C-alpha positions as CSV (number, residue, x, y, z in Angstrom):
1,M,-23.3,-11.5,-22.2
2,T,-22.4,-13.9,-19.4
3,A,-20.1,-13.4,-16.7
4,Q,-17.7,-16.0,-18.3
5,N,-17.6,-14.0,-21.6
6,E,-16.7,-10.7,-20.2
7,P,-13.6,-9.7,-21.0
8,A,-11.0,-9.8,-18.3
9,T,-9.8,-6.8,-16.6
10,P,-6.6,-5.5,-17.6
11,L,-4.0,-5.6,-15.0
12,S,-2.4,-2.9,-13.4
13,P,1.5,-2.2,-14.6
14,A,2.5,-2.8,-11.1
15,D,0.5,-6.1,-11.1
16,Q,1.8,-7.7,-14.4
17,R,3.8,-10.9,-14.3
18,L,7.0,-11.0,-16.4
19,P,8.8,-14.1,-18.0
20,L,11.3,-15.3,-15.5
21,M,14.2,-14.5,-17.2
22,Q,13.0,-10.9,-17.5
23,L,12.2,-11.0,-13.9
24,F,15.7,-12.2,-13.0
25,L,17.5,-9.8,-15.1
26,V,15.8,-6.4,-14.0
27,G,15.6,-7.5,-10.6
28,I,19.6,-7.8,-10.9
29,Q,19.5,-4.2,-12.0
30,H,17.8,-3.1,-9.1
31,V,20.2,-4.8,-6.6
32,L,23.4,-3.7,-8.6
33,L,21.9,0.2,-8.5
34,M,21.0,0.3,-4.8
35,Y,23.8,-2.2,-3.3
36,G,26.2,1.0,-2.8
37,G,23.8,3.0,-0.7
38,A,22.8,-0.3,1.0
39,V,26.2,-0.9,2.0
40,A,27.4,2.5,2.6
41,V,25.5,3.5,5.9
42,P,26.8,0.3,7.8
43,L,30.2,1.0,6.6
44,I,30.0,4.7,8.0
45,V,28.4,3.6,11.0
46,G,30.8,0.7,11.4
47,Q,34.0,2.9,11.0
48,A,32.7,5.7,13.4
49,A,32.3,2.7,15.9
50,G,35.7,1.5,15.3
51,L,34.4,-2.0,14.4
52,S,37.0,-4.4,12.9
53,R,36.7,-5.4,9.1
54,E,34.7,-8.7,9.9
55,E,32.3,-6.9,12.1
56,I,31.5,-4.0,9.8
57,A,31.2,-7.0,7.0
58,F,28.6,-8.5,9.5
59,L,26.8,-5.4,9.7
60,I,26.5,-5.3,5.8
61,N,25.1,-8.7,5.7
62,A,22.4,-7.8,8.3
63,D,21.7,-4.8,6.4
64,L,21.1,-6.8,3.3
65,L,18.9,-9.4,5.2
66,V,16.6,-6.9,6.4
67,A,16.8,-4.6,3.1
68,G,15.7,-8.2,1.4
69,I,12.7,-8.8,3.8
70,A,11.5,-5.2,3.8
71,T,11.5,-5.0,0.0
72,L,9.4,-8.0,-0.3
73,V,6.7,-7.1,2.3
74,Q,6.5,-3.6,0.3
75,S,6.5,-5.2,-3.0
76,L,4.2,-8.1,-2.2
77,G,2.2,-6.9,0.9
78,I,1.6,-9.0,4.0
79,G,-1.4,-8.0,6.1
80,P,-1.8,-4.1,6.6
81,M,2.1,-3.6,5.5
82,G,3.4,-3.2,2.2
83,I,2.5,-0.5,-0.5
84,R,2.1,-3.1,-3.3
85,M,4.4,-1.0,-6.0
86,P,7.9,-1.9,-7.0
87,V,9.8,-0.4,-4.1
88,M,13.4,-1.4,-3.0
89,M,14.3,-1.0,0.6
90,G,17.3,0.0,2.3
91,A,19.2,1.7,5.2
92,S,18.3,5.3,5.3
93,F,20.9,8.0,4.9
94,A,18.8,10.6,6.8
95,A,19.9,9.1,10.2
96,V,23.6,8.6,9.4
97,G,24.7,12.2,11.0
98,S,22.7,11.2,14.2
99,M,24.1,7.5,14.4
100,V,27.9,8.9,14.1
101,V,27.4,11.1,16.8
102,M,26.0,8.1,18.9
103,A,28.5,5.7,17.9
104,G,31.2,8.0,19.6
105,M,29.2,8.6,22.7
106,P,30.0,6.8,25.8
107,G,27.2,4.5,26.9
108,V,25.4,4.6,23.7
109,G,27.6,2.9,20.6
110,L,25.9,0.4,18.5
111,Q,23.6,-0.9,21.3
112,G,22.4,2.6,21.7
113,I,21.9,3.0,18.1
114,F,19.7,-0.2,17.8
115,G,17.8,0.6,21.0
116,A,16.8,4.1,19.3
117,T,16.1,2.1,16.3
118,I,13.8,-0.2,17.7
119,A,11.9,2.7,19.5
120,A,11.9,4.9,16.5
121,G,10.3,2.1,14.3
122,F,7.6,1.3,17.3
123,F,6.8,5.3,17.3
124,G,6.8,5.1,13.3
125,L,4.1,2.0,13.8
126,L,1.9,4.3,16.1
127,I,2.1,7.7,13.8
128,A,1.6,6.0,10.4
129,P,-2.0,6.0,10.3
130,F,-2.0,9.7,10.9
131,M,0.8,10.7,8.6
132,S,-1.0,9.0,5.7
133,R,-3.8,11.4,5.9
134,I,-1.4,14.2,4.7
135,V,-1.6,12.9,1.0
136,R,-4.4,15.5,0.2
137,F,-1.5,18.3,0.7
138,F,0.5,16.8,-2.2
139,P,-1.4,18.0,-5.2
140,P,0.3,17.8,-8.7
141,L,2.2,20.9,-7.7
142,V,3.5,19.8,-4.5
143,T,4.4,16.3,-5.8
144,G,5.9,17.5,-9.0
145,T,8.3,19.9,-7.1
146,V,9.4,17.2,-4.7
147,I,10.1,14.6,-7.7
148,T,11.8,17.0,-9.6
149,S,14.2,17.8,-6.2
150,I,14.4,14.1,-5.5
151,G,16.1,13.8,-9.3
152,L,18.3,16.9,-8.8
153,T,19.4,16.1,-5.3
154,L,20.6,12.6,-6.4
155,F,22.5,14.2,-9.4
156,P,25.8,14.9,-7.2
157,V,25.7,11.3,-6.3
158,A,25.9,10.2,-10.0
159,V,28.5,12.9,-10.7
160,N,30.9,11.7,-7.9
161,W,30.3,7.9,-8.9
162,A,31.3,9.2,-12.5
163,G,34.2,10.8,-11.3
164,G,35.6,7.9,-9.5
165,G,33.9,8.2,-6.1
166,S,34.2,11.0,-3.7
167,K,37.3,9.5,-2.3
168,A,39.2,9.0,-5.2
169,A,42.9,10.0,-5.2
170,Q,42.5,11.4,-9.0
171,F,38.8,12.2,-9.3
172,G,37.8,13.0,-12.7
173,A,40.7,10.9,-14.0
174,L,40.2,9.9,-18.0
175,E,39.9,6.3,-17.1
176,Y,36.6,7.0,-14.7
177,L,35.1,9.4,-17.0
178,A,35.6,6.7,-20.1
179,I,34.2,4.1,-18.2
180,A,31.0,6.3,-17.2
181,A,30.8,7.3,-20.7
182,L,30.6,3.6,-22.1
183,V,28.0,2.9,-19.4
184,L,25.9,5.8,-20.3
185,G,26.6,5.5,-24.2
186,A,25.4,1.6,-24.0
187,I,22.2,2.4,-22.3
188,L,21.2,5.2,-24.7
189,L,22.3,3.1,-27.9
190,V,20.3,0.0,-26.4
191,N,17.2,2.6,-25.9
192,R,17.8,4.1,-29.3
193,F,18.3,0.9,-31.5
194,L,16.6,-2.0,-29.6
195,K,13.3,-2.6,-28.4
196,G,11.4,-4.6,-25.7
197,F,13.2,-6.7,-23.5
198,W,16.5,-5.4,-24.2
199,V,15.3,-1.7,-23.4
200,N,14.2,-3.3,-20.2
201,V,17.7,-4.5,-19.3
202,S,19.6,-1.8,-20.8
203,V,21.0,-0.7,-17.5
204,L,22.3,-4.2,-16.7
205,I,23.9,-4.0,-20.2
206,G,25.5,-0.8,-19.9
207,M,26.9,-1.7,-16.4
208,S,28.1,-5.3,-17.4
209,L,30.1,-3.5,-20.1
210,G,31.4,-1.2,-17.9
211,Y,32.5,-3.7,-15.0
212,L,34.3,-5.7,-17.9
213,L,36.3,-2.5,-19.0
214,A,37.1,-1.6,-15.4
215,G,38.2,-5.1,-14.7
216,A,40.5,-5.0,-18.0
217,C,41.9,-1.7,-16.6
218,G,42.7,-2.9,-13.0
219,M,40.1,-1.0,-11.4
220,V,38.2,-3.9,-9.6
221,D,39.6,-4.7,-6.2
222,L,38.9,-8.4,-5.4
223,S,41.5,-8.4,-2.4
224,G,39.9,-10.3,0.7
225,L,37.7,-12.3,-1.6
226,D,39.5,-15.5,-0.5
227,K,39.0,-14.8,3.0
228,A,35.3,-14.0,3.0
229,P,33.4,-17.0,4.3
230,W,31.0,-18.8,1.8
231,F,27.9,-19.0,4.0
232,Q,27.2,-16.9,7.2
233,V,23.7,-16.5,9.3
234,V,22.7,-13.0,10.5
235,E,22.0,-13.8,14.2
236,P,20.0,-11.2,16.2
237,M,21.5,-8.8,18.9
238,H,25.0,-9.7,17.8
239,F,26.4,-6.8,19.4
240,G,24.4,-7.2,22.6
241,M,21.3,-6.1,24.2
242,P,20.0,-3.0,22.8
243,K,20.3,0.1,25.0
244,F,17.4,2.7,25.2
245,E,18.7,6.2,25.9
246,L,16.1,9.0,25.9
247,A,18.0,11.6,23.6
248,S,19.0,9.1,21.1
249,V,15.5,7.7,20.9
250,L,14.0,11.3,20.5
251,S,16.7,12.2,17.8
252,M,15.8,8.8,15.9
253,C,12.1,9.5,16.4
254,L,12.6,12.8,14.3
255,V,14.5,10.9,11.5
256,V,11.4,8.5,11.3
257,V,9.3,11.7,10.7
258,I,11.5,12.7,8.0
259,I,11.7,9.4,6.4
260,F,7.9,9.3,6.2
261,V,7.9,12.7,4.7
262,E,10.6,11.3,2.2
263,S,8.7,8.2,1.5
264,T,5.4,9.9,0.8
265,G,7.1,11.7,-2.1
266,M,8.8,9.0,-3.4
267,F,5.7,6.7,-3.1
268,L,3.5,9.3,-5.1
269,A,6.4,9.7,-7.8
270,L,5.8,5.6,-8.1
271,G,2.1,6.2,-8.4
272,K,2.3,8.3,-11.5
273,I,4.8,6.2,-13.0
274,T,2.7,2.9,-12.6
275,G,-0.5,4.6,-13.1
276,R,-1.8,3.5,-9.5
277,E,-3.4,6.2,-7.3
278,V,-1.8,6.2,-4.0
279,C,-4.9,6.9,-1.4
280,P,-4.5,7.3,2.1
281,K,-4.9,3.6,2.7
282,A,-2.1,2.7,0.3
283,L,-0.1,5.3,1.7
284,R,-0.5,3.8,5.3
285,R,0.5,0.4,4.3
286,G,3.9,1.8,2.6
287,L,4.7,3.7,6.0
288,L,3.6,1.0,8.1
289,C,6.3,-0.8,6.2
290,D,8.9,1.6,6.5
291,A,8.2,1.8,10.3
292,G,8.0,-2.1,10.7
293,A,11.2,-2.6,8.8
294,S,13.0,-0.3,11.2
295,F,11.5,-2.0,14.3
296,F,12.9,-5.2,12.9
297,A,16.1,-3.8,12.0
298,G,16.9,-3.0,15.3
299,F,16.7,-6.5,16.8
300,F,18.8,-7.5,13.7
301,N,21.9,-5.3,13.9
302,T,21.1,-2.7,11.4
303,F,19.4,0.7,11.2
304,T,16.0,2.8,10.1
305,H,14.9,1.7,6.5
306,S,13.3,3.5,3.9
307,S,12.6,3.1,0.2
308,F,15.5,4.3,-2.3
309,A,15.2,6.9,-4.7
310,Q,17.5,5.9,-7.1
311,N,15.6,2.5,-7.8
312,I,12.5,5.2,-9.0
313,G,14.5,6.4,-11.6
314,L,15.2,2.8,-12.9
315,V,11.5,2.1,-13.1
316,Q,11.0,5.0,-15.2
317,M,14.1,4.6,-17.1
318,T,13.2,0.8,-18.1
319,G,9.4,1.1,-18.1
320,V,9.0,-2.0,-16.2
321,R,6.8,-1.3,-13.3
322,S,5.9,-4.7,-12.0
323,R,6.3,-4.9,-8.5
324,Y,7.3,-8.6,-9.1
325,V,10.6,-7.3,-10.3
326,T,11.5,-5.7,-6.9
327,A,10.2,-8.8,-5.1
328,V,12.7,-11.1,-6.9
329,A,15.5,-8.2,-6.1
330,G,14.3,-8.6,-2.6
331,L,15.1,-12.3,-2.8
332,F,18.6,-11.5,-4.2
333,L,19.3,-9.4,-1.2
334,V,18.2,-12.1,1.3
335,V,20.6,-14.4,-0.6
336,L,23.5,-12.1,-0.6
337,S,22.9,-11.7,2.9
338,L,23.7,-15.4,3.3
339,L,26.7,-15.4,0.9
340,P,29.2,-13.2,1.8
341,K,31.4,-14.0,-1.2
342,A,28.7,-13.3,-3.7
343,A,27.8,-9.9,-1.6
344,F,31.7,-8.7,-1.7
345,L,31.6,-9.6,-5.5
346,V,28.6,-7.0,-6.2
347,A,30.6,-4.4,-3.7
348,S,33.3,-4.6,-6.0
349,I,31.4,-2.6,-8.9
350,P,33.5,0.4,-9.1
351,P,32.0,4.0,-8.7
352,A,32.5,4.9,-12.3
353,V,30.4,2.3,-13.6
354,L,27.3,3.3,-11.0
355,G,28.3,6.9,-12.2
356,G,27.5,6.3,-15.9
357,A,23.7,4.6,-15.0
358,G,23.0,7.1,-12.3
359,I,23.3,10.0,-14.8
360,A,20.5,8.5,-17.0
361,M,18.4,7.2,-14.1
362,F,18.6,10.5,-11.8
363,G,17.7,12.8,-14.8
364,M,14.8,10.5,-15.7
365,V,13.3,11.0,-11.8
366,A,13.7,14.9,-12.6
367,A,12.0,14.5,-15.9
368,T,9.2,12.8,-14.3
369,G,8.8,15.6,-11.7
370,I,8.8,18.2,-14.8
371,K,6.1,16.2,-16.5
372,I,3.9,16.0,-13.4
373,L,4.0,19.9,-12.7
374,H,2.8,20.3,-16.2
375,E,-0.8,19.3,-14.8
376,A,-0.7,22.2,-12.3
377,D,-1.2,26.0,-13.1
378,I,2.4,26.7,-13.5
379,T,1.5,30.1,-15.0
380,D,0.5,31.4,-11.9
381,R,3.1,33.5,-10.0
382,H,2.5,31.9,-6.6
383,N,2.8,28.5,-8.0
384,Q,6.1,29.4,-10.0
385,L,7.5,31.0,-6.3
386,L,6.7,27.4,-4.7
387,V,8.5,25.7,-7.1
388,A,11.5,28.0,-7.3
389,V,12.0,28.4,-3.7
390,S,11.4,24.5,-3.0
391,I,13.7,23.5,-5.5
392,G,16.3,26.1,-4.4
393,M,15.7,25.1,-0.6
394,G,16.1,21.4,-1.6
395,M,19.6,22.0,-3.5
396,A,21.0,24.2,-0.4
397,P,22.3,21.1,1.7
398,V,23.4,19.5,-1.6
399,V,25.4,22.4,-3.0
400,R,27.1,23.4,0.7
401,P,26.4,20.8,3.1
402,E,27.6,23.0,5.7
403,F,25.0,25.5,4.9
404,F,22.9,24.9,7.9
405,A,25.7,23.8,10.2
406,Q,25.3,26.6,12.9
407,L,21.4,25.3,13.2
408,P,20.8,22.8,16.4
409,H,21.9,19.6,16.0
410,W,18.5,17.9,16.4
411,M,17.5,19.6,13.0
412,E,20.2,17.7,11.0
413,P,17.7,15.1,9.6
414,I,15.8,17.9,8.1
415,T,18.6,20.1,6.9
416,H,20.8,17.7,5.9
417,S,18.6,16.2,3.6
418,G,17.6,18.0,0.3
419,I,14.5,16.0,-0.3
420,A,13.0,16.7,3.1
421,M,14.0,20.5,2.6
422,A,12.2,20.6,-0.6
423,T,9.2,18.9,0.8
424,V,8.7,20.9,3.9
425,S,9.2,23.8,1.5
426,A,6.5,22.9,-0.9
427,L,4.1,21.8,1.7
428,T,4.3,25.1,3.4
429,L,4.3,27.4,0.6
430,N,1.3,25.5,-0.8
431,L,-0.6,25.8,2.3
432,L,0.3,29.5,2.3
433,F,-0.3,30.3,-1.3
434,N,-3.2,28.1,-2.3
435,I,-5.0,26.6,0.9
436,L,-5.1,29.4,2.9
437,G,-4.9,31.9,0.2
438,E,-8.0,30.4,-1.5
439,K,-9.8,30.7,2.0
440,D,-8.6,34.4,2.0
441,R,-9.8,35.1,-1.4
442,S,-13.4,33.3,-0.6
443,Q,-13.8,35.3,2.3
444,H,-12.9,38.5,0.2
445,C,-15.4,37.9,-2.4
446,A,-18.0,36.8,0.1
447,A,-17.6,40.2,2.1
448,H,-18.4,41.9,-1.6
């Protein structure tokens, strides 16, 4: 058979190109899901720094710009950067605690935060090649445990959303629960009775219905929309030259290590979902993009960036595994960063609408982890202990955020992250029970 007649190699699900309308709609789903998390970090840090509403809006637009560019690089790849899978990037919550403290410190403030972010991004670029080699310490037992923990630690976010938001005056009010139930019910009915394209946009359908109902109930706040400008360009170093304080830099470098550990678990989860092997080279590209985004972010008035776990749930929920979908979503984020009015409209989505979608999608992440655990020898008592203790450690800061409050502050990026706690625990116990334990058993057998 000639080369011309050989059948074409089938594309990986991550490389498939979808029809333009489908790319557009599924891309919007990704943006709507991650938008709340993307704007939360600049909101919290901006308030802690005492910024005006206009300055906080500028921080949000800066974050959207960097998140959009980083998403494009992560999805499509540029040179040695980008894992080339459907990844959404945004400001990382791992650094929030440290940045809030910095914002209130004399002589540090926002300029010190941006300086620490730049330094930490550079540090990440240096260590990414070494961190990428740890993929061999993530067998299905560890990967499944970490991914299950990611889903479980996200559940409180979905529940808070569904109840109207953690700051709602009447949390759990009937109207909030009804809207969340409508969104969740619509998603389930679309998945049960429809097929193909409609299933792929089921989350968008559910959220659209929920938004319309919330608007009819007067729950959509559009006050201030008329004052937002139509077009605004994010200028670098808008708040002045970055400052480099040693303590702040060291704290943010630790955050980058934690981000790398979290991202490794998320990349492995996506690899399982998309059927693409995450080898050390691919992991290095993904981590380099995380670090590069953080380095770039410091100059453009925003913070350390990482992949968003909730969007992994959307990939699993819809079955759309093409990286071109998140590339389109990245373009949307860039456009939103230039159009404050459009960004304002997306930000007006009530939490209850997000909650209905979150319950389904975050549960899908946990279900993916359980599926991967079936590949491990879960009948072994040591492996059962690893799963039990690691999930328990991951849930500790979720159930009681103040559980580790008496430990040193420098540990907060680890102890305040359920994903980081579960990952560190699973890696450590796998090393103890399986890697070192296997060596001990081999030496014992050799002696006899």
